[in-house]
Each structure stands twice: as structure tokens, then as C-alpha cells.
DRENTORTI-457856 format. One line per 8 residues: their letters; for each residue x, y, z of N, C-alpha, C, O. Coordinates in steps of 0.05 Angstrom, whole numbers, plus 5000, padded with zeros to 4 digits. Atoms other than C-alpha are relative to their C-alpha. Example, Ala and Ser with C-alpha at 12.3 -4.5 7.8 and 13.67 -1.06 7.14 Angstrom:
! DRENTORTI-457856
AS = 5018 4976 5000 5246 4910 5156 5018 5024 5000 5039 5024 5013 ~ 4984 4976 4999 5273 4979 5143 4985 5022 5014 4995 5044 5018
! end
This chain:
! DRENTORTI-457856
GISLTSSP = 4977 4985 4991 0668 3464 1373 5023 4997 4980 5021 4982 4961 ~ 4976 5001 5017 0736 3473 1342 5021 4983 5014 5026 4985 5037 ~ 4978 5016 4990 0792 3422 1350 5022 4998 4980 5016 4996 4956 ~ 4976 5004 5017 0862 3417 1322 5016 4977 5013 5025 4980 5036 ~ 4987 5024 4989 0894 3349 1331 5026 4994 4984 5025 4988 4960 ~ 4975 5004 5014 0968 3342 1315 5008 4970 5001 4998 4955 5017 ~ 4992 5028 5003 1003 3277 1296 5016 4991 5025 5026 5008 5040 ~ 4986 5011 4977 1034 3231 1349 5030 5007 4999 5041 5014 4979
AQTKAPGQ = 4972 4995 4998 1105 3240 1373 5016 4982 4981 5009 4958 4978 ~ 4983 5015 5018 1159 3217 1325 5029 5003 5008 5037 5024 5018 ~ 4971 5000 4994 1232 3199 1336 5015 4996 4974 5011 4976 4960 ~ 4985 5001 5025 1280 3212 1278 5029 5005 5006 5036 5017 5027 ~ 4971 4995 4997 1355 3213 1269 5007 5026 4986 4994 5034 4967 ~ 4990 4976 5014 1393 3277 1250 5004 4995 4971 5015 4974 4963 ~ 4997 5003 5029 1392 3288 1175 4976 4989 4986 4973 4992 4962 ~ 5024 5011 5012 1326 3253 1164 4979 5022 4996 4983 5045 5004
SVRLSCQI = 5022 4982 5004 1261 3286 1144 4976 4990 5015 4974 4966 5022 ~ 5025 5008 4986 1193 3286 1178 4977 5018 4990 4981 5041 4983 ~ 5025 4985 5006 1122 3307 1163 4982 4999 5024 4975 4978 5034 ~ 5019 4998 4978 1078 3332 1219 4973 5008 4988 4972 5023 4969 ~ 5027 4994 5011 1003 3336 1208 4982 5011 5023 4987 5005 5046 ~ 5019 4989 4982 0946 3373 1241 4972 4998 4988 4966 5011 4968 ~ 5027 5005 5009 0875 3349 1232 4981 5021 5013 4980 5023 5037 ~ 5017 4977 4990 0825 3407 1238 4971 4994 4996 4963 4985 4975
SGYALTDY = 5029 5001 5002 0751 3405 1253 4988 5024 5013 4999 5035 5032 ~ 5014 4977 4989 0702 3460 1267 5003 5026 4984 4989 5045 4988 ~ 4997 4977 5019 0728 3509 1214 5015 4990 4976 5029 4970 4977 ~ 4986 5007 5025 0755 3507 1143 5026 5015 4999 5028 5039 5006 ~ 4974 4987 5003 0828 3521 1129 4999 5024 4982 5016 5042 4983 ~ 5002 4977 5019 0805 3568 1074 4987 5024 5013 4987 5046 5001 ~ 5014 4978 4987 0768 3611 1124 5017 5015 5021 5011 5038 5028 ~ 4983 4987 4979 0823 3626 1175 5029 4993 4995 5036 4972 4983
GTAWIRQP = 4972 5007 4999 0898 3629 1180 5006 4980 5022 4994 4981 5043 ~ 4992 5020 4980 0930 3570 1216 5030 4999 5001 5043 4997 4981 ~ 4972 4997 4995 0999 3572 1246 5013 4974 5011 4999 4958 5024 ~ 4984 5019 4987 1054 3524 1266 5018 5014 5020 5031 5035 5013 ~ 4983 4989 4978 1090 3539 1332 5014 4977 5013 5003 4954 5013 ~ 4987 5021 4986 1141 3499 1370 5012 5010 5027 5017 5033 5030 ~ 4988 4994 4975 1169 3496 1440 5022 4980 5007 5015 4957 5015 ~ 4978 5018 4992 1238 3465 1451 5000 4996 5031 4991 5014 5045
PGKALEWI = 4999 5005 4971 1250 3434 1520 5013 5023 5015 5035 5031 5010 ~ 4989 4979 4983 1259 3488 1572 5003 5027 4987 5016 5045 4999 ~ 4997 4975 5014 1254 3544 1521 4972 5012 4994 4951 5000 4999 ~ 5024 4986 5006 1203 3595 1498 4987 4989 4974 5000 4975 4958 ~ 5013 5007 5025 1152 3585 1442 5014 5014 4977 5023 5037 4979 ~ 4988 4989 5024 1179 3596 1372 4979 4999 4978 4967 4978 4973 ~ 5020 4998 5021 1134 3619 1315 5013 4990 4974 5032 5003 4964 ~ 4988 5011 5024 1149 3576 1253 4989 5014 4975 5004 5024 4958
GIIWGSGS = 5012 4988 5023 1099 3604 1204 4970 4995 4999 4959 4981 5016 ~ 5029 5001 5002 1027 3610 1181 4992 4998 4971 5004 5009 4954 ~ 5012 5000 5027 0986 3592 1121 4972 5012 5003 4955 5004 5019 ~ 5025 4984 4999 0929 3641 1109 4978 4986 4985 4982 4967 4970 ~ 5023 5012 5013 0860 3625 1085 5003 4999 4970 4994 4981 4956 ~ 4995 4998 5029 0881 3647 1015 5020 4979 4990 5022 4974 4966 ~ 4979 5019 5008 0938 3596 1015 5028 5013 5001 5047 4998 4999 ~ 4973 4987 4998 0994 3648 1021 5012 4993 5027 4998 4988 5047
IDSGNSFK = 4985 5010 4976 1048 3631 1072 5019 5022 5009 5033 5034 4993 ~ 4979 4983 4987 1089 3674 1120 5016 4982 5019 5004 4968 5035 ~ 4983 5016 4983 1148 3641 1153 5020 5017 5015 5029 5038 5005 ~ 4979 4986 4985 1196 3663 1207 5027 4997 4986 5032 4976 4973 ~ 4975 5000 5015 1265 3680 1179 5017 4975 5005 5029 4964 4986 ~ 4983 5023 4994 1300 3622 1214 4987 4974 4992 4999 4952 4995 ~ 5014 5025 5008 1249 3572 1187 4994 4999 4970 4978 4982 4961 ~ 5006 4999 5029 1249 3590 1113 5013 4977 4984 5002 4969 4964
SRFTISRD = 4984 5018 5017 1301 3540 1089 4991 4970 5002 4987 4957 4982 ~ 5005 5028 4996 1285 3472 1120 4971 4993 5006 4964 4969 5008 ~ 5027 5005 4991 1212 3480 1139 4980 5008 4978 4982 5030 4966 ~ 5019 4994 5021 1154 3476 1090 4972 4995 5011 4965 4973 5021 ~ 5028 5002 4991 1081 3490 1109 4982 4996 4976 4985 5009 4955 ~ 5019 5005 5022 1026 3462 1065 4974 4990 5012 4971 4987 5037 ~ 5026 5008 4990 0954 3440 1070 4985 4983 4979 4992 4985 4955 ~ 5019 5014 5018 0901 3394 1040 4972 5009 5008 4962 5001 5028
TGRNELYL = 5026 4989 4992 0836 3432 1039 4977 4980 4999 4958 4982 5013 ~ 5020 5021 5001 0796 3370 1020 4999 4984 5026 4977 4978 5035 ~ 4999 5015 4975 0819 3333 1082 5000 5019 5024 4998 5010 5047 ~ 4998 4979 4979 0823 3399 1122 5023 4994 5019 5020 4994 5043 ~ 4976 5007 4985 0893 3380 1144 5022 5020 4994 5025 5029 4971 ~ 4977 4983 5002 0954 3423 1156 5025 4983 5003 5025 4964 5018 ~ 4975 5016 4999 1025 3397 1145 5024 5018 5005 5025 5041 4998 ~ 4974 4987 4997 1095 3416 1166 5021 4979 4994 5024 4959 5007
DINSLQTE = 4978 5017 5008 1153 3383 1130 5026 5013 5009 5031 5036 5004 ~ 4974 4990 4991 1222 3390 1161 5021 4982 4988 5021 4957 4991 ~ 4979 5014 5013 1283 3370 1122 5026 5003 5016 5029 5022 5031 ~ 4974 4999 4988 1354 3355 1146 4998 5006 5030 5009 5026 5040 ~ 5005 4996 4972 1332 3348 1218 5026 5004 5016 5046 4991 5011 ~ 4978 4995 4982 1378 3375 1272 4990 4995 5028 4966 4995 5034 ~ 5008 5006 4972 1379 3360 1346 4985 5024 5012 4968 5020 5029 ~ 5014 4976 4991 1355 3432 1357 4971 5000 4992 4955 5017 5002
DTAVYYCA = 5028 5001 5008 1290 3413 1323 4983 4984 5020 4958 4983 5017 ~ 5015 5014 4979 1271 3371 1384 4982 5020 5014 4992 5039 5026 ~ 5019 4981 4988 1208 3405 1409 4972 4988 4999 4967 4968 4986 ~ 5029 5005 5003 1133 3401 1420 4990 5019 4978 4994 5043 4981 ~ 5009 4983 5022 1101 3426 1356 4969 5003 5002 4955 4983 5006 ~ 5028 4994 4997 1033 3460 1359 4989 5012 4974 5003 5027 4960 ~ 5014 4985 5021 0983 3481 1306 4979 5018 5015 4968 5010 5035 ~ 5018 4981 4987 0940 3541 1323 4984 5017 4980 4995 5026 4960
KTDTADQF = 5018 4984 5017 0881 3578 1292 5003 5029 5006 5006 5037 5030 ~ 5001 4971 4996 0883 3653 1282 4971 5009 4998 4953 4994 4992 ~ 5027 4989 5001 0823 3699 1284 4993 5013 4974 4971 5022 4970 ~ 5004 4987 5025 0831 3726 1214 5006 4981 4977 5021 4962 4979 ~ 4996 5017 5024 0828 3696 1144 5026 5007 4986 5039 4990 4975 ~ 4976 4992 5015 0886 3737 1117 5015 5020 5016 5008 5028 5038 ~ 4982 4982 4986 0942 3784 1136 4986 5026 5008 4991 5037 5030 ~ 5014 4975 4995 0895 3844 1132 4970 4994 5001 4960 4982 4983
SVTN = 5029 5002 4999 0823 3846 1154 4988 5028 5001 4998 5045 5015 ~ 5012 4974 5002 0779 3905 1137 4972 4999 5013 4956 4982 5006 ~ 5026 4999 4987 0720 3924 1181 4987 5026 4991 4998 5048 4994 ~ 5015 4976 5009 0667 3971 1153 4987 5013 5024 4973 5033 5021
! end
């Protein structure tokens, strides 16, 4: 089966940086897009961004400056680096697999 296991909870002070990781098994990061999503306490889910199978990245407009998505295909791990942490960054962060390898899929 497929499993995505994110890193344990971390507590940081405002202004610090943090790296979140997501260990993936059951599929290769190069075969599907994988996204980062977060849910602040009492609020709706927020889409941070996605790294496609090709390695290209799409990010939500409000997450372009302080948030960096990357991956290690050898370890099959996904990363989210957040700089200059703010109290508003307090949230549960999720990684999620998409059904397509890239932005566009063509079916014959």
C-alpha cells in the first residue's frame, strides 16, 4: 500500500526556521505529484504547494516567499522549509499524493 509519514510535531519561536519532512512508501516521487497542505487551528485547509513528478513546483501565492518545497528522490522524501516563522504558521501540516504525474495528463 501507499503511506505518507510526516515528521513529528515541532515547537519553534517566531523568526526561526523549520524543515518538515514526509517519508513516502508505495510510490515514487518521480511518478506522481505530491502536495503540502496545512490546517491552522479552527480554520480550513490551506494549499501550500505541490512538487510534480518532473520536479517542477507550483505554490500558492501566499506561500511563495517563506516556503520552499523540495525532495530527495533517492530517499523518496518530501520537504517543506519555512523561514521567518510567524505565529500564523501554527498548523497541522499534511503531505498528500495526487493522481497525476504532472500538471497535464493526456489520455489517448
